[in-house]
Structure formats: C-alpha cells, structure tokens
mmCIF file as Biopython writes it, N, C-alpha, C and O atoms, coordinates in Angstrom:
data_model
#
loop_
_atom_site.group_PDB
_atom_site.id
_atom_site.type_symbol
_atom_site.label_atom_id
_atom_site.label_alt_id
_atom_site.label_comp_id
_atom_site.label_asym_id
_atom_site.label_entity_id
_atom_site.label_seq_id
_atom_site.pdbx_PDB_ins_code
_atom_site.Cartn_x
_atom_site.Cartn_y
_atom_site.Cartn_z
_atom_site.occupancy
_atom_site.B_iso_or_equiv
_atom_site.auth_seq_id
_atom_site.auth_asym_id
_atom_site.pdbx_PDB_model_num
ATOM 1   N N  . MET A ? 1  ? 0.827   -1.200 0.000   1.0 0.0 1  A 1 
ATOM 2   C CA . MET A ? 1  ? 0.000   0.000  0.000   1.0 0.0 1  A 1 
ATOM 3   C C  . MET A ? 1  ? 0.866   1.257  0.000   1.0 0.0 1  A 1 
ATOM 4   O O  . MET A ? 1  ? 0.513   2.272  -0.601  1.0 0.0 1  A 1 
ATOM 5   N N  . GLU A ? 2  ? 2.010   1.170  0.688   1.0 0.0 2  A 1 
ATOM 6   C CA . GLU A ? 2  ? 2.880   2.342  0.742   1.0 0.0 2  A 1 
ATOM 7   C C  . GLU A ? 2  ? 3.461   2.678  -0.626  1.0 0.0 2  A 1 
ATOM 8   O O  . GLU A ? 2  ? 3.807   3.830  -0.891  1.0 0.0 2  A 1 
ATOM 9   N N  . ALA A ? 3  ? 3.567   1.684  -1.486  1.0 0.0 3  A 1 
ATOM 10  C CA . ALA A ? 3  ? 4.114   1.930  -2.823  1.0 0.0 3  A 1 
ATOM 11  C C  . ALA A ? 3  ? 3.179   2.818  -3.636  1.0 0.0 3  A 1 
ATOM 12  O O  . ALA A ? 3  ? 3.636   3.592  -4.477  1.0 0.0 3  A 1 
ATOM 13  N N  . LEU A ? 4  ? 1.879   2.713  -3.393  1.0 0.0 4  A 1 
ATOM 14  C CA . LEU A ? 4  ? 0.920   3.538  -4.125  1.0 0.0 4  A 1 
ATOM 15  C C  . LEU A ? 4  ? 1.085   5.021  -3.798  1.0 0.0 4  A 1 
ATOM 16  O O  . LEU A ? 4  ? 0.822   5.880  -4.639  1.0 0.0 4  A 1 
ATOM 17  N N  . TYR A ? 5  ? 1.518   5.316  -2.581  1.0 0.0 5  A 1 
ATOM 18  C CA . TYR A ? 5  ? 1.731   6.717  -2.215  1.0 0.0 5  A 1 
ATOM 19  C C  . TYR A ? 5  ? 2.852   7.345  -3.044  1.0 0.0 5  A 1 
ATOM 20  O O  . TYR A ? 5  ? 2.897   8.564  -3.211  1.0 0.0 5  A 1 
ATOM 21  N N  . LEU A ? 6  ? 3.739   6.525  -3.554  1.0 0.0 6  A 1 
ATOM 22  C CA . LEU A ? 6  ? 4.808   7.019  -4.408  1.0 0.0 6  A 1 
ATOM 23  C C  . LEU A ? 6  ? 4.442   6.899  -5.885  1.0 0.0 6  A 1 
ATOM 24  O O  . LEU A ? 6  ? 4.726   7.807  -6.666  1.0 0.0 6  A 1 
ATOM 25  N N  . LEU A ? 7  ? 3.821   5.800  -6.272  1.0 0.0 7  A 1 
ATOM 26  C CA . LEU A ? 7  ? 3.584   5.525  -7.686  1.0 0.0 7  A 1 
ATOM 27  C C  . LEU A ? 7  ? 2.500   6.405  -8.302  1.0 0.0 7  A 1 
ATOM 28  O O  . LEU A ? 7  ? 2.622   6.804  -9.460  1.0 0.0 7  A 1 
ATOM 29  N N  . ILE A ? 8  ? 1.452   6.712  -7.562  1.0 0.0 8  A 1 
ATOM 30  C CA . ILE A ? 8  ? 0.369   7.528  -8.123  1.0 0.0 8  A 1 
ATOM 31  C C  . ILE A ? 8  ? 0.843   8.955  -8.410  1.0 0.0 8  A 1 
ATOM 32  O O  . ILE A ? 8  ? 0.627   9.438  -9.521  1.0 0.0 8  A 1 
ATOM 33  N N  . PRO A ? 9  ? 1.472   9.646  -7.471  1.0 0.0 9  A 1 
ATOM 34  C CA . PRO A ? 9  ? 1.975   10.988 -7.827  1.0 0.0 9  A 1 
ATOM 35  C C  . PRO A ? 9  ? 3.053   10.942 -8.913  1.0 0.0 9  A 1 
ATOM 36  O O  . PRO A ? 9  ? 3.127   11.837 -9.754  1.0 0.0 9  A 1 
ATOM 37  N N  . LEU A ? 10 ? 3.880   9.909  -8.894  1.0 0.0 10 A 1 
ATOM 38  C CA . LEU A ? 10 ? 4.908   9.781  -9.916  1.0 0.0 10 A 1 
ATOM 39  C C  . LEU A ? 10 ? 4.291   9.587  -11.297 1.0 0.0 10 A 1 
ATOM 40  O O  . LEU A ? 10 ? 4.780   10.150 -12.277 1.0 0.0 10 A 1 
ATOM 41  N N  . SER A ? 11 ? 3.225   8.798  -11.384 1.0 0.0 11 A 1 
ATOM 42  C CA . SER A ? 11 ? 2.570   8.596  -12.679 1.0 0.0 11 A 1 
ATOM 43  C C  . SER A ? 11 ? 1.872   9.870  -13.151 1.0 0.0 11 A 1 
ATOM 44  O O  . SER A ? 11 ? 1.838   10.137 -14.352 1.0 0.0 11 A 1 
ATOM 45  N N  . VAL A ? 12 ? 1.324   10.648 -12.245 1.0 0.0 12 A 1 
ATOM 46  C CA . VAL A ? 12 ? 0.701   11.922 -12.620 1.0 0.0 12 A 1 
ATOM 47  C C  . VAL A ? 12 ? 1.760   12.882 -13.161 1.0 0.0 12 A 1 
ATOM 48  O O  . VAL A ? 12 ? 1.515   13.592 -14.136 1.0 0.0 12 A 1 
ATOM 49  N N  . VAL A ? 13 ? 2.922   12.904 -12.537 1.0 0.0 13 A 1 
ATOM 50  C CA . VAL A ? 13 ? 4.013   13.757 -13.015 1.0 0.0 13 A 1 
ATOM 51  C C  . VAL A ? 13 ? 4.466   13.304 -14.400 1.0 0.0 13 A 1 
ATOM 52  O O  . VAL A ? 13 ? 4.728   14.142 -15.263 1.0 0.0 13 A 1 
ATOM 53  N N  . VAL A ? 14 ? 4.561   12.002 -14.625 1.0 0.0 14 A 1 
ATOM 54  C CA . VAL A ? 14 ? 4.976   11.480 -15.931 1.0 0.0 14 A 1 
ATOM 55  C C  . VAL A ? 14 ? 3.959   11.856 -17.002 1.0 0.0 14 A 1 
ATOM 56  O O  . VAL A ? 14 ? 4.345   12.198 -18.120 1.0 0.0 14 A 1 
ATOM 57  N N  . VAL A ? 15 ? 2.673   11.799 -16.685 1.0 0.0 15 A 1 
ATOM 58  C CA . VAL A ? 15 ? 1.634   12.176 -17.649 1.0 0.0 15 A 1 
ATOM 59  C C  . VAL A ? 15 ? 1.748   13.657 -17.995 1.0 0.0 15 A 1 
ATOM 60  O O  . VAL A ? 15 ? 1.638   14.022 -19.166 1.0 0.0 15 A 1 
ATOM 61  N N  . PHE A ? 16 ? 1.965   14.507 -17.013 1.0 0.0 16 A 1 
ATOM 62  C CA . PHE A ? 16 ? 2.105   15.938 -17.289 1.0 0.0 16 A 1 
ATOM 63  C C  . PHE A ? 16 ? 3.354   16.227 -18.121 1.0 0.0 16 A 1 
ATOM 64  O O  . PHE A ? 16 ? 3.331   17.106 -18.983 1.0 0.0 16 A 1 
ATOM 65  N N  . ILE A ? 17 ? 4.429   15.507 -17.874 1.0 0.0 17 A 1 
ATOM 66  C CA . ILE A ? 17 ? 5.639   15.688 -18.683 1.0 0.0 17 A 1 
ATOM 67  C C  . ILE A ? 17 ? 5.381   15.252 -20.120 1.0 0.0 17 A 1 
ATOM 68  O O  . ILE A ? 17 ? 5.812   15.925 -21.057 1.0 0.0 17 A 1 
ATOM 69  N N  . ALA A ? 18 ? 4.682   14.132 -20.304 1.0 0.0 18 A 1 
ATOM 70  C CA . ALA A ? 18 ? 4.370   13.657 -21.657 1.0 0.0 18 A 1 
ATOM 71  C C  . ALA A ? 18 ? 3.480   14.655 -22.387 1.0 0.0 18 A 1 
ATOM 72  O O  . ALA A ? 18 ? 3.691   14.912 -23.572 1.0 0.0 18 A 1 
ATOM 73  N N  . LEU A ? 19 ? 2.491   15.220 -21.704 1.0 0.0 19 A 1 
ATOM 74  C CA . LEU A ? 19 ? 1.630   16.228 -22.324 1.0 0.0 19 A 1 
ATOM 75  C C  . LEU A ? 19 ? 2.414   17.485 -22.681 1.0 0.0 19 A 1 
ATOM 76  O O  . LEU A ? 19 ? 2.198   18.076 -23.738 1.0 0.0 19 A 1 
ATOM 77  N N  . TRP A ? 20 ? 3.316   17.888 -21.809 1.0 0.0 20 A 1 
ATOM 78  C CA . TRP A ? 20 ? 4.132   19.070 -22.082 1.0 0.0 20 A 1 
ATOM 79  C C  . TRP A ? 20 ? 5.009   18.843 -23.309 1.0 0.0 20 A 1 
ATOM 80  O O  . TRP A ? 20 ? 5.130   19.728 -24.157 1.0 0.0 20 A 1 
ATOM 81  N N  . VAL A ? 21 ? 5.624   17.659 -23.409 1.0 0.0 21 A 1 
ATOM 82  C CA . VAL A ? 21 ? 6.465   17.344 -24.571 1.0 0.0 21 A 1 
ATOM 83  C C  . VAL A ? 21 ? 5.629   17.341 -25.842 1.0 0.0 21 A 1 
ATOM 84  O O  . VAL A ? 21 ? 6.065   17.863 -26.868 1.0 0.0 21 A 1 
ATOM 85  N N  . TYR A ? 22 ? 4.431   16.761 -25.790 1.0 0.0 22 A 1 
ATOM 86  C CA . TYR A ? 22 ? 3.566   16.710 -26.971 1.0 0.0 22 A 1 
ATOM 87  C C  . TYR A ? 22 ? 3.171   18.111 -27.429 1.0 0.0 22 A 1 
ATOM 88  O O  . TYR A ? 22 ? 3.294   18.429 -28.612 1.0 0.0 22 A 1 
ATOM 89  N N  . PHE A ? 23 ? 2.703   18.944 -26.519 1.0 0.0 23 A 1 
ATOM 90  C CA . PHE A ? 23 ? 2.255   20.279 -26.907 1.0 0.0 23 A 1 
ATOM 91  C C  . PHE A ? 23 ? 3.424   21.172 -27.332 1.0 0.0 23 A 1 
ATOM 92  O O  . PHE A ? 23 ? 3.254   22.034 -28.196 1.0 0.0 23 A 1 
ATOM 93  N N  . THR A ? 24 ? 4.593   20.983 -26.747 1.0 0.0 24 A 1 
ATOM 94  C CA . THR A ? 24 ? 5.766   21.738 -27.182 1.0 0.0 24 A 1 
ATOM 95  C C  . THR A ? 24 ? 6.141   21.360 -28.610 1.0 0.0 24 A 1 
ATOM 96  O O  . THR A ? 24 ? 6.451   22.228 -29.426 1.0 0.0 24 A 1 
ATOM 97  N N  . ALA A ? 25 ? 6.111   20.069 -28.909 1.0 0.0 25 A 1 
ATOM 98  C CA . ALA A ? 25 ? 6.423   19.620 -30.269 1.0 0.0 25 A 1 
ATOM 99  C C  . ALA A ? 25 ? 5.359   20.089 -31.250 1.0 0.0 25 A 1 
ATOM 100 O O  . ALA A ? 25 ? 5.675   20.450 -32.383 1.0 0.0 25 A 1 
ATOM 101 N N  . SER A ? 26 ? 4.113   20.085 -30.826 1.0 0.0 26 A 1 
ATOM 102 C CA . SER A ? 26 ? 3.030   20.523 -31.701 1.0 0.0 26 A 1 
ATOM 103 C C  . SER A ? 26 ? 3.131   22.017 -32.005 1.0 0.0 26 A 1 
ATOM 104 O O  . SER A ? 26 ? 2.897   22.434 -33.140 1.0 0.0 26 A 1 
ATOM 105 N N  . ASP A ? 27 ? 3.471   22.807 -31.020 1.0 0.0 27 A 1 
ATOM 106 C CA . ASP A ? 27 ? 3.596   24.253 -31.230 1.0 0.0 27 A 1 
ATOM 107 C C  . ASP A ? 27 ? 4.795   24.612 -32.101 1.0 0.0 27 A 1 
ATOM 108 O O  . ASP A ? 27 ? 4.771   25.623 -32.803 1.0 0.0 27 A 1 
ATOM 109 N N  . SER A ? 28 ? 5.837   23.796 -32.061 1.0 0.0 28 A 1 
ATOM 110 C CA . SER A ? 28 ? 7.037   24.119 -32.838 1.0 0.0 28 A 1 
ATOM 111 C C  . SER A ? 28 ? 6.961   23.611 -34.267 1.0 0.0 28 A 1 
ATOM 112 O O  . SER A ? 28 ? 7.914   23.781 -35.028 1.0 0.0 28 A 1 
ATOM 113 N N  . GLY A ? 29 ? 5.841   22.984 -34.652 1.0 0.0 29 A 1 
ATOM 114 C CA . GLY A ? 29 ? 5.666   22.544 -36.029 1.0 0.0 29 A 1 
ATOM 115 C C  . GLY A ? 29 ? 6.213   21.168 -36.315 1.0 0.0 29 A 1 
ATOM 116 O O  . GLY A ? 29 ? 6.425   20.817 -37.476 1.0 0.0 29 A 1 
ATOM 117 N N  . GLN A ? 30 ? 6.445   20.383 -35.288 1.0 0.0 30 A 1 
ATOM 118 C CA . GLN A ? 30 ? 7.015   19.053 -35.476 1.0 0.0 30 A 1 
ATOM 119 C C  . GLN A ? 30 ? 6.084   18.140 -36.275 1.0 0.0 30 A 1 
ATOM 120 O O  . GLN A ? 30 ? 6.556   17.246 -36.978 1.0 0.0 30 A 1 
ATOM 121 N N  . PHE A ? 31 ? 4.784   18.349 -36.179 1.0 0.0 31 A 1 
ATOM 122 C CA . PHE A ? 31 ? 3.824   17.460 -36.821 1.0 0.0 31 A 1 
ATOM 123 C C  . PHE A ? 31 ? 3.249   18.052 -38.104 1.0 0.0 31 A 1 
ATOM 124 O O  . PHE A ? 31 ? 2.230   17.565 -38.595 1.0 0.0 31 A 1 
ATOM 125 N N  . ASP A ? 32 ? 3.869   19.080 -38.655 1.0 0.0 32 A 1 
ATOM 126 C CA . ASP A ? 32 ? 3.385   19.673 -39.902 1.0 0.0 32 A 1 
ATOM 127 C C  . ASP A ? 32 ? 3.554   18.687 -41.051 1.0 0.0 32 A 1 
ATOM 128 O O  . ASP A ? 32 ? 4.535   17.947 -41.119 1.0 0.0 32 A 1 
ATOM 129 N N  . ASP A ? 33 ? 2.595   18.695 -41.932 1.0 0.0 33 A 1 
ATOM 130 C CA . ASP A ? 33 ? 2.627   17.805 -43.090 1.0 0.0 33 A 1 
ATOM 131 C C  . ASP A ? 33 ? 3.398   18.489 -44.211 1.0 0.0 33 A 1 
ATOM 132 O O  . ASP A ? 33 ? 2.950   19.498 -44.755 1.0 0.0 33 A 1 
ATOM 133 N N  . LEU A ? 34 ? 4.553   17.940 -44.553 1.0 0.0 34 A 1 
ATOM 134 C CA . LEU A ? 34 ? 5.376   18.533 -45.598 1.0 0.0 34 A 1 
ATOM 135 C C  . LEU A ? 34 ? 5.144   17.886 -46.951 1.0 0.0 34 A 1 
ATOM 136 O O  . LEU A ? 34 ? 5.492   18.469 -47.978 1.0 0.0 34 A 1 
ATOM 137 N N  . VAL A ? 35 ? 4.565   16.698 -46.978 1.0 0.0 35 A 1 
ATOM 138 C CA . VAL A ? 35 ? 4.389   15.962 -48.226 1.0 0.0 35 A 1 
ATOM 139 C C  . VAL A ? 35 ? 3.012   16.222 -48.831 1.0 0.0 35 A 1 
ATOM 140 O O  . VAL A ? 35 ? 2.881   16.280 -50.053 1.0 0.0 35 A 1 
ATOM 141 N N  . GLY A ? 36 ? 1.995   16.379 -48.004 1.0 0.0 36 A 1 
ATOM 142 C CA . GLY A ? 36 ? 0.622   16.516 -48.472 1.0 0.0 36 A 1 
ATOM 143 C C  . GLY A ? 36 ? 0.384   17.632 -49.465 1.0 0.0 36 A 1 
ATOM 144 O O  . GLY A ? 36 ? -0.234  17.384 -50.501 1.0 0.0 36 A 1 
ATOM 145 N N  . PRO A ? 37 ? 0.844   18.866 -49.206 1.0 0.0 37 A 1 
ATOM 146 C CA . PRO A ? 37 ? 0.597   19.933 -50.176 1.0 0.0 37 A 1 
ATOM 147 C C  . PRO A ? 37 ? 1.225   19.661 -51.544 1.0 0.0 37 A 1 
ATOM 148 O O  . PRO A ? 37 ? 0.658   20.041 -52.568 1.0 0.0 37 A 1 
ATOM 149 N N  . GLY A ? 38 ? 2.375   19.014 -51.569 1.0 0.0 38 A 1 
ATOM 150 C CA . GLY A ? 38 ? 3.003   18.695 -52.845 1.0 0.0 38 A 1 
ATOM 151 C C  . GLY A ? 38 ? 2.226   17.649 -53.621 1.0 0.0 38 A 1 
ATOM 152 O O  . GLY A ? 38 ? 2.164   17.705 -54.849 1.0 0.0 38 A 1 
ATOM 153 N N  . LEU A ? 39 ? 1.632   16.695 -52.916 1.0 0.0 39 A 1 
ATOM 154 C CA . LEU A ? 39 ? 0.841   15.668 -53.591 1.0 0.0 39 A 1 
ATOM 155 C C  . LEU A ? 39 ? -0.538  16.185 -53.979 1.0 0.0 39 A 1 
ATOM 156 O O  . LEU A ? 39 ? -1.126  15.716 -54.953 1.0 0.0 39 A 1 
ATOM 157 N N  . ARG A ? 40 ? -1.051  17.141 -53.228 1.0 0.0 40 A 1 
ATOM 158 C CA . ARG A ? 40 ? -2.370  17.685 -53.519 1.0 0.0 40 A 1 
ATOM 159 C C  . ARG A ? 40 ? -2.392  18.411 -54.861 1.0 0.0 40 A 1 
ATOM 160 O O  . ARG A ? 40 ? -3.433  18.475 -55.516 1.0 0.0 40 A 1 
ATOM 161 N N  . VAL A ? 41 ? -1.256  18.953 -55.270 1.0 0.0 41 A 1 
ATOM 162 C CA . VAL A ? 41 ? -1.167  19.643 -56.555 1.0 0.0 41 A 1 
ATOM 163 C C  . VAL A ? 41 ? -1.373  18.657 -57.694 1.0 0.0 41 A 1 
ATOM 164 O O  . VAL A ? 41 ? -1.917  19.021 -58.737 1.0 0.0 41 A 1 
ATOM 165 N N  . LEU A ? 42 ? -0.949  17.422 -57.508 1.0 0.0 42 A 1 
ATOM 166 C CA . LEU A ? 42 ? -1.023  16.429 -58.575 1.0 0.0 42 A 1 
ATOM 167 C C  . LEU A ? 42 ? -2.423  15.859 -58.759 1.0 0.0 42 A 1 
ATOM 168 O O  . LEU A ? 42 ? -2.712  15.286 -59.810 1.0 0.0 42 A 1 
ATOM 169 N N  . GLN A ? 43 ? -3.289  15.998 -57.781 1.0 0.0 43 A 1 
ATOM 170 C CA . GLN A ? 43 ? -4.639  15.450 -57.888 1.0 0.0 43 A 1 
ATOM 171 C C  . GLN A ? 43 ? -5.486  16.343 -58.783 1.0 0.0 43 A 1 
ATOM 172 O O  . GLN A ? 43 ? -5.441  17.568 -58.681 1.0 0.0 43 A 1 
ATOM 173 N N  . ASP A ? 44 ? -6.254  15.716 -59.655 1.0 0.0 44 A 1 
ATOM 174 C CA . ASP A ? 44 ? -7.109  16.465 -60.573 1.0 0.0 44 A 1 
ATOM 175 C C  . ASP A ? 44 ? -8.515  16.504 -59.995 1.0 0.0 44 A 1 
ATOM 176 O O  . ASP A ? 44 ? -9.295  15.570 -60.180 1.0 0.0 44 A 1 
ATOM 177 N N  . ASP A ? 45 ? -8.833  17.572 -59.305 1.0 0.0 45 A 1 
ATOM 178 C CA . ASP A ? 45 ? -10.140 17.713 -58.671 1.0 0.0 45 A 1 
ATOM 179 C C  . ASP A ? 45 ? -11.106 18.523 -59.521 1.0 0.0 45 A 1 
ATOM 180 O O  . ASP A ? 45 ? -12.293 18.597 -59.206 1.0 0.0 45 A 1 
ATOM 181 N N  . ASP A ? 46 ? -10.620 19.122 -60.580 1.0 0.0 46 A 1 
ATOM 182 C CA . ASP A ? 46 ? -11.449 20.031 -61.357 1.0 0.0 46 A 1 
ATOM 183 C C  . ASP A ? 46 ? -12.605 19.279 -62.008 1.0 0.0 46 A 1 
ATOM 184 O O  . ASP A ? 46 ? -12.414 18.246 -62.650 1.0 0.0 46 A 1 
ATOM 185 N N  . THR A ? 47 ? -13.791 19.815 -61.829 1.0 0.0 47 A 1 
ATOM 186 C CA . THR A ? 47 ? -14.950 19.256 -62.507 1.0 0.0 47 A 1 
ATOM 187 C C  . THR A ? 47 ? -15.090 19.974 -63.839 1.0 0.0 47 A 1 
ATOM 188 O O  . THR A ? 47 ? -14.858 21.180 -63.917 1.0 0.0 47 A 1 
ATOM 189 N N  . PRO A ? 48 ? -15.463 19.258 -64.877 1.0 0.0 48 A 1 
ATOM 190 C CA . PRO A ? 48 ? -15.581 19.922 -66.181 1.0 0.0 48 A 1 
ATOM 191 C C  . PRO A ? 48 ? -16.705 20.951 -66.152 1.0 0.0 48 A 1 
ATOM 192 O O  . PRO A ? 48 ? -17.745 20.749 -65.527 1.0 0.0 48 A 1 
ATOM 193 N N  . ALA A ? 49 ? -16.469 22.039 -66.834 1.0 0.0 49 A 1 
ATOM 194 C CA . ALA A ? 49 ? -17.482 23.091 -66.902 1.0 0.0 49 A 1 
ATOM 195 C C  . ALA A ? 49 ? -18.656 22.592 -67.735 1.0 0.0 49 A 1 
ATOM 196 O O  . ALA A ? 49 ? -18.472 21.939 -68.763 1.0 0.0 49 A 1 
ATOM 197 N N  . GLU A ? 50 ? -19.851 22.903 -67.284 1.0 0.0 50 A 1 
ATOM 198 C CA . GLU A ? 50 ? -21.039 22.476 -68.021 1.0 0.0 50 A 1 
ATOM 199 C C  . GLU A ? 50 ? -21.154 23.285 -69.311 1.0 0.0 50 A 1 
ATOM 200 O O  . GLU A ? 50 ? -20.755 24.448 -69.380 1.0 0.0 50 A 1 
ATOM 201 N N  . ALA A ? 51 ? -21.705 22.638 -70.316 1.0 0.0 51 A 1 
ATOM 202 C CA . ALA A ? 51 ? -21.875 23.323 -71.597 1.0 0.0 51 A 1 
ATOM 203 C C  . ALA A ? 51 ? -22.840 24.490 -71.406 1.0 0.0 51 A 1 
ATOM 204 O O  . ALA A ? 51 ? -23.850 24.385 -70.710 1.0 0.0 51 A 1 
ATOM 205 N N  . ALA A ? 52 ? -22.500 25.584 -72.038 1.0 0.0 52 A 1 
ATOM 206 C CA . ALA A ? 52 ? -23.355 26.764 -71.927 1.0 0.0 52 A 1 
ATOM 207 C C  . ALA A ? 52 ? -24.625 26.528 -72.732 1.0 0.0 52 A 1 
ATOM 208 O O  . ALA A ? 52 ? -24.571 26.283 -73.937 1.0 0.0 52 A 1 
ATOM 209 N N  . THR A ? 53 ? -25.751 26.605 -72.066 1.0 0.0 53 A 1 
ATOM 210 C CA . THR A ? 53 ? -27.036 26.439 -72.749 1.0 0.0 53 A 1 
ATOM 211 C C  . THR A ? 53 ? -27.737 27.783 -72.769 1.0 0.0 53 A 1 
ATOM 212 O O  . THR A ? 53 ? -27.658 28.548 -71.808 1.0 0.0 53 A 1 
ATOM 213 N N  . PRO A ? 54 ? -28.407 28.062 -73.841 1.0 0.0 54 A 1 
ATOM 214 C CA . PRO A ? 54 ? -29.120 29.348 -73.885 1.0 0.0 54 A 1 
ATOM 215 C C  . PRO A ? 54 ? -30.250 29.334 -72.854 1.0 0.0 54 A 1 
ATOM 216 O O  . PRO A ? 54 ? -30.857 28.292 -72.608 1.0 0.0 54 A 1 
ATOM 217 N N  . PRO A ? 55 ? -30.523 30.464 -72.270 1.0 0.0 55 A 1 
ATOM 218 C CA . PRO A ? 55 ? -31.598 30.513 -71.282 1.0 0.0 55 A 1 
ATOM 219 C C  . PRO A ? 55 ? -32.949 30.221 -71.935 1.0 0.0 55 A 1 
ATOM 220 O O  . PRO A ? 55 ? -33.185 30.560 -73.095 1.0 0.0 55 A 1 
ATOM 221 N N  . ALA A ? 56 ? -33.804 29.599 -71.178 1.0 0.0 56 A 1 
ATOM 222 C CA . ALA A ? 56 ? -35.142 29.278 -71.685 1.0 0.0 56 A 1 
ATOM 223 C C  . ALA A ? 56 ? -35.935 30.567 -71.859 1.0 0.0 56 A 1 
ATOM 224 O O  . ALA A ? 56 ? -35.777 31.505 -71.078 1.0 0.0 56 A 1 
ATOM 225 N N  . PRO A ? 57 ? -36.777 30.619 -72.867 1.0 0.0 57 A 1 
ATOM 226 C CA . PRO A ? 57 ? -37.580 31.839 -73.052 1.0 0.0 57 A 1 
ATOM 227 C C  . PRO A ? 57 ? -38.538 32.018 -71.876 1.0 0.0 57 A 1 
ATOM 228 O O  . PRO A ? 57 ? -39.132 31.058 -71.386 1.0 0.0 57 A 1 
ATOM 229 N N  . GLN A ? 58 ? -38.669 33.237 -71.448 1.0 0.0 58 A 1 
ATOM 230 C CA . GLN A ? 58 ? -39.541 33.529 -70.313 1.0 0.0 58 A 1 
ATOM 231 C C  . GLN A ? 58 ? -40.908 33.967 -70.816 1.0 0.0 58 A 1 
ATOM 232 O O  . GLN A ? 58 ? -41.031 34.699 -71.798 1.0 0.0 58 A 1 
ATOM 233 N N  . ARG A ? 59 ? -41.908 33.504 -70.126 1.0 0.0 59 A 1 
ATOM 234 C CA . ARG A ? 59 ? -43.282 33.901 -70.482 1.0 0.0 59 A 1 
ATOM 235 C C  . ARG A ? 59 ? -43.650 35.158 -69.720 1.0 0.0 59 A 1 
ATOM 236 O O  . ARG A ? 59 ? -43.308 35.329 -68.550 1.0 0.0 59 A 1 
ATOM 237 N N  . GLU A ? 60 ? -44.349 36.022 -70.408 1.0 0.0 60 A 1 
ATOM 238 C CA . GLU A ? 60 ? -44.765 37.267 -69.757 1.0 0.0 60 A 1 
ATOM 239 C C  . GLU A ? 60 ? -46.226 37.273 -69.460 1.0 0.0 60 A 1 
ATOM 240 O O  . GLU A ? 60 ? -46.741 38.248 -68.912 1.0 0.0 60 A 1 
#
C-alpha cells in the first residue's frame, strides 16, 4: 500500500511531462505535413465546366 503513495503521484508527473512534450512539439511545427501539399497539386479535382445552354424563353 505504501508503494501507491509514491507511484500515483509519480505517474501523474509522468503524464504531465508527456503532455508538455507533446504540446511543445506541436507548437514548434514538429507534426506539420510537408508531403501533403506537394501531392495535392497532382490530384485532378477540377470538374468539367457544363456546356453553356441558352436561357429558356420567359413567359410574360
């Protein structure tokens, strides 16, 4: 039982250190995607333009 008095606070400290390391790396741009924008240029997402049709005559 006495071991829990040491292990629980120690595990909480380890979790806070891990969170601090994660957020520090995230803020410094460690997880930025460097490959995605270059590959996105190669994808052809353009939809073909619809053929221009004359407007229907309007009734007055």
